[in-house]
MARSE-855362 format. One line per field, with one value per residue (C-alpha): residue in three letters; residue number from 1; x, y, z. Coordinates in nm, 2 decimals. Each point is the difference from the previous one (the first is absolute). Layout:
REM residues N
resn: c(ALA/...)
resi: c(NUM/...)
X: c(X/...)
Y: c(Y/...)
Z: c(Z/...)
***
This chain:
REM residues 187
resn: c(UNK/UNK/UNK/UNK/UNK/UNK/UNK/UNK/UNK/UNK/UNK/UNK/UNK/UNK/UNK/UNK/UNK/UNK/UNK/UNK/UNK/UNK/UNK/UNK/UNK/UNK/UNK/UNK/UNK/UNK/UNK/UNK/UNK/UNK/UNK/UNK/UNK/UNK/UNK/UNK/UNK/UNK/UNK/UNK/UNK/UNK/UNK/UNK/UNK/UNK/UNK/UNK/UNK/UNK/UNK/UNK/UNK/UNK/UNK/UNK/UNK/UNK/UNK/UNK/UNK/UNK/UNK/UNK/UNK/UNK/UNK/UNK/UNK/UNK/UNK/UNK/UNK/UNK/UNK/UNK/UNK/UNK/UNK/UNK/UNK/UNK/UNK/UNK/UNK/UNK/UNK/UNK/UNK/UNK/UNK/UNK/UNK/UNK/UNK/UNK/UNK/UNK/UNK/UNK/UNK/UNK/UNK/UNK/UNK/UNK/UNK/UNK/UNK/UNK/UNK/UNK/UNK/UNK/UNK/UNK/UNK/UNK/UNK/UNK/UNK/UNK/UNK/UNK/UNK/UNK/UNK/UNK/UNK/UNK/UNK/UNK/UNK/UNK/UNK/UNK/UNK/UNK/UNK/UNK/UNK/UNK/UNK/UNK/UNK/UNK/UNK/UNK/UNK/UNK/UNK/UNK/UNK/UNK/UNK/UNK/UNK/UNK/UNK/UNK/UNK/UNK/UNK/UNK/UNK/UNK/UNK/UNK/UNK/UNK/UNK/UNK/UNK/UNK/UNK/UNK/UNK/UNK/UNK/UNK/UNK/UNK/UNK)
resi: c(1/2/3/4/5/6/7/8/9/10/11/12/13/14/15/16/17/18/19/20/21/22/23/24/25/26/27/28/29/30/31/32/33/34/35/36/37/38/39/40/41/42/43/44/45/46/47/48/49/50/51/52/53/54/55/56/57/58/59/60/61/62/63/64/65/66/67/68/69/70/71/72/73/74/75/76/77/78/79/80/81/82/83/84/85/86/87/88/89/90/91/92/93/94/95/96/97/98/99/100/101/102/103/104/105/106/107/108/109/110/111/112/113/114/115/116/117/118/119/120/121/122/123/124/125/126/127/128/129/130/131/132/133/134/135/136/137/138/139/140/141/142/143/144/145/146/147/148/149/150/151/152/153/154/155/156/157/158/159/160/161/162/163/164/165/166/167/168/169/170/171/172/173/174/175/176/177/178/179/180/181/182/183/184/185/186/187)
X: c(0.01/0.11/-0.07/0.10/0.01/0.05/0.03/0.26/0.26/0.16/0.21/0.18/0.05/0.14/0.20/0.15/0.03/0.26/0.16/0.06/0.05/-0.17/-0.18/0.12/-0.19/-0.30/0.00/0.02/-0.25/-0.26/0.07/-0.02/-0.16/0.01/-0.25/-0.17/0.12/0.37/-0.01/-0.14/0.25/0.31/-0.16/0.02/0.36/0.14/-0.14/0.14/0.36/-0.07/-0.01/0.27/0.25/-0.06/0.02/0.32/0.09/-0.11/0.20/0.29/0.01/0.09/-0.33/0.18/0.05/-0.38/-0.12/0.22/-0.23/-0.25/0.02/0.11/-0.30/-0.27/0.13/0.10/0.30/0.31/-0.01/-0.03/-0.35/-0.15/-0.09/-0.25/0.06/-0.05/0.03/-0.20/0.28/0.22/0.03/0.36/0.03/-0.33/-0.07/0.25/0.07/0.25/0.07/0.23/-0.24/-0.23/0.18/0.13/-0.36/-0.09/0.32/0.08/0.41/0.17/0.05/-0.34/-0.37/-0.05/-0.07/-0.10/-0.37/-0.01/0.21/-0.20/-0.13/-0.38/-0.20/-0.27/-0.10/-0.37/-0.15/-0.34/-0.02/-0.20/0.01/0.21/0.01/0.09/0.06/-0.21/0.34/0.08/0.33/-0.05/-0.14/-0.03/-0.12/-0.10/-0.09/0.14/0.22/0.08/0.32/-0.03/0.34/0.15/-0.19/-0.38/0.02/-0.17/0.11/-0.25/0.19/-0.16/0.19/-0.03/0.12/0.03/0.15/0.10/0.09/0.36/0.10/-0.04/-0.40/0.09/-0.18/0.29/-0.08/0.10/-0.17/0.00/-0.12/-0.11/-0.04/-0.13/-0.40/-0.03/0.00/-0.16/0.15)
Y: c(0.00/0.33/0.30/0.36/0.33/0.31/0.24/0.32/-0.08/0.37/-0.01/-0.35/0.13/0.32/-0.16/-0.30/0.28/0.20/-0.30/-0.11/0.28/0.31/0.23/-0.14/-0.33/0.20/0.22/-0.34/-0.15/0.25/-0.01/-0.39/-0.11/-0.38/-0.22/-0.33/-0.14/0.10/-0.19/-0.30/-0.01/0.07/-0.29/-0.27/0.18/-0.06/-0.34/-0.12/0.15/-0.23/-0.31/0.12/0.04/-0.37/-0.10/0.14/-0.16/-0.35/0.05/0.09/0.35/0.34/0.00/0.26/0.24/-0.12/0.09/0.34/0.08/-0.08/0.24/0.27/-0.04/-0.03/0.18/0.39/-0.06/0.28/0.36/0.03/-0.13/-0.21/-0.36/-0.17/-0.34/-0.28/-0.37/-0.30/-0.23/0.28/0.01/0.06/0.28/0.11/0.31/0.06/0.34/-0.08/-0.18/-0.24/-0.06/-0.07/-0.18/-0.24/-0.06/-0.10/-0.21/-0.12/0.09/-0.25/0.04/0.23/-0.15/0.11/-0.37/0.19/0.05/0.03/-0.30/-0.24/0.02/0.09/-0.08/0.20/0.33/0.11/0.31/0.03/0.39/0.07/0.33/0.30/0.35/0.30/0.33/0.29/0.12/-0.32/0.02/-0.33/-0.28/-0.29/-0.37/-0.25/-0.37/-0.33/-0.17/-0.34/-0.15/-0.35/-0.20/-0.30/-0.24/0.16/0.12/0.39/0.17/0.30/0.30/0.34/0.34/0.37/0.20/0.35/0.14/0.34/0.08/0.07/0.30/-0.24/-0.09/-0.34/-0.13/-0.08/-0.14/0.20/-0.23/-0.37/-0.18/-0.36/-0.29/-0.32/-0.04/-0.04/-0.38/-0.01/-0.33)
Z: c(0.00/-0.10/0.18/-0.09/0.20/-0.13/0.34/0.01/0.20/-0.01/0.34/-0.06/-0.34/0.04/0.25/-0.23/-0.31/0.29/0.07/-0.35/-0.23/0.07/-0.23/-0.34/0.09/0.08/-0.34/-0.19/0.17/-0.04/-0.40/0.04/0.33/0.08/-0.13/0.13/-0.33/0.07/0.32/-0.11/-0.26/0.23/0.23/-0.31/-0.12/0.39/-0.02/-0.33/0.11/0.35/-0.26/-0.21/0.22/0.14/-0.37/-0.01/0.33/-0.18/-0.31/0.16/-0.12/0.17/0.24/0.16/-0.28/-0.09/0.37/-0.01/-0.30/0.18/0.31/-0.25/-0.24/0.30/0.30/0.02/0.22/-0.12/-0.02/0.38/0.01/0.31/-0.13/0.28/-0.01/0.22/-0.17/0.11/0.10/0.23/0.32/0.11/-0.26/-0.01/-0.18/-0.42/0.02/-0.31/-0.37/0.16/0.33/-0.26/-0.24/0.31/0.02/-0.31/-0.06/0.30/0.18/0.18/0.39/0.01/0.03/-0.36/-0.19/-0.31/-0.01/-0.39/-0.09/0.18/-0.29/-0.07/-0.35/0.06/0.26/0.00/0.15/0.19/0.10/0.29/-0.13/-0.12/0.11/-0.26/0.15/-0.12/-0.17/-0.18/0.13/0.23/-0.02/0.31/-0.07/0.23/-0.02/-0.03/-0.27/-0.07/-0.08/-0.17/0.02/-0.24/0.19/-0.04/0.37/0.05/0.28/0.06/0.14/0.17/-0.19/-0.01/-0.28/-0.09/-0.32/-0.13/-0.34/-0.13/-0.24/-0.29/0.16/0.10/0.30/0.27/0.33/0.31/0.26/-0.01/0.31/0.00/0.23/0.06/0.14/0.35/0.13/0.36/0.03)
***
């Protein structure tokens, strides 16, 4: 079931905008506001990127380079931007403020808790959006729901997520907030 809500989030959008680029991003957003279709396309592309990283690993290719490309394509790291990334399988290093920390999460780093989430590998990522909020100015979108990761044995892992997006100077959506977690289990 897909639920979509458009609600003004001026304060949150303004705060994130200030942290991630200032007036240039606001000007670009007002001329080209984020749409629901762009958010859904960004989600699909992100999932395809996770699958591609795992496939590259399986084929013994340069999966680290593929993951670096994925991060550069989908996340707003760089240019002094603040990225809030709390991945699912992180307990010791819960927050990933840098590209290097994000890369470690996706492909693993020996001697850390990072086993390489994206190199499991997965064959599909399906999204079930509970809702999407797009700011009145169109400069930020926040989506929340579940995404399901299908592994090579056909097993599906359901994960809860919240993603926030802003457009870069080229008009491409970039993730500025990524929080995911496994659903609560009472026992």
